N, C-alpha and C positions, 0 to 999 in steps of 0.2 A: 504494500500500500504506500502510495506517495502522498505526503502531506503538502497541500498548497498553502503558501503564505498569504494571509489577507493583506490587502492594501492598507497602508497607514490611514487611519481616520483622524480628521481634524475637527475640533468644535467649530460651530458656526452659529450666527444669529442673523442670517441673510434672509430677507423676505423676497419672494419672487412670485410671479404668476406662472403656474404650471397648468398646461392644458391636458386634461385626461380625456382619452378618446370617448368614453361613455359618460363621464361625469361632468364634462365641460371645463371651463377656465376657473381656476381656484387660486386664491392667495394662499401660499404655503410658507411656513417658516422652517428653514433648514436647521436641523439640530446638529448633524455632523455630516462631513463630506470626505470622500476619498477620490482617487482618480477613476475608480470603477463604479461608484454609486453614492447614494446619499440616503439619510433618514430625514424626514420632515413631518411637521404637524400639518394636518389638513382638516378643515372644519366640517367636512362631509364624508360619508362613506365612499370608498372606492373599491373596486373589485381586484382580487388577486389575479395577476396576469394582465391587468389593464394597461394599455399603452399610454405613455405620457411624453410630453415634450415641453421644453422651455428654452429661453435664450440667455446666454451669458457671453459677454464680450463679443457681441455680434454674431455668434455662431449658435445655431439651433442644436440642442442636445436632445437625443431620443433615448427612451428607456422603457422599462416595464416594472410594474409593482411586483416585488418578489416576497414581501412580508408586510403584514399589517396587524396592528393591535392598538386599541384604545386611542384612536385618532392620530396615530403615528404610522407612517408607511415607509417602507424601504424601496428605493428604486435602484435597479441595476442598469447602467448605461450601455447602449449598444457599442459605443466607441469611447475609450478612456478620455478623460479631460486632459488638456495640455497644462503645463505649469502655470500659465497666466490665468486660465479659467479657474483652476484649483485655488490659486492665490486670491482671486476675486471672491469666490464663494466662502472663503475662510474669514471674511470680514463681517461687520455689523451693518445692516441696512434695514430701515423701515420704509414701507411704501406709504404714500399719502392715502389717507382713508378715502375709500370709494367703494361703490357697490360692484362686486364682480359676481356674476351669476350665470 
């Protein structure tokens, strides 16, 4: 059996809009991020396996929901983040209050 190393996870407090294929556009707060995925708080239920996308540093990021529990979901990215994108998502950002539905 070969053990795979997990990518290093970094804490985050970055808010972004994530578009879930079946659940629509939602404001999410990223809890932690790595080159291969993230954990975020989402205010509505999303389905396991649901496709998602968002934009960081001008590039669209695609992934899917791989875990969910108590309003927190984990996304696995289709393509790893580059160092600039990862550095951006490791920061703090609050979106202006607005209705996203």
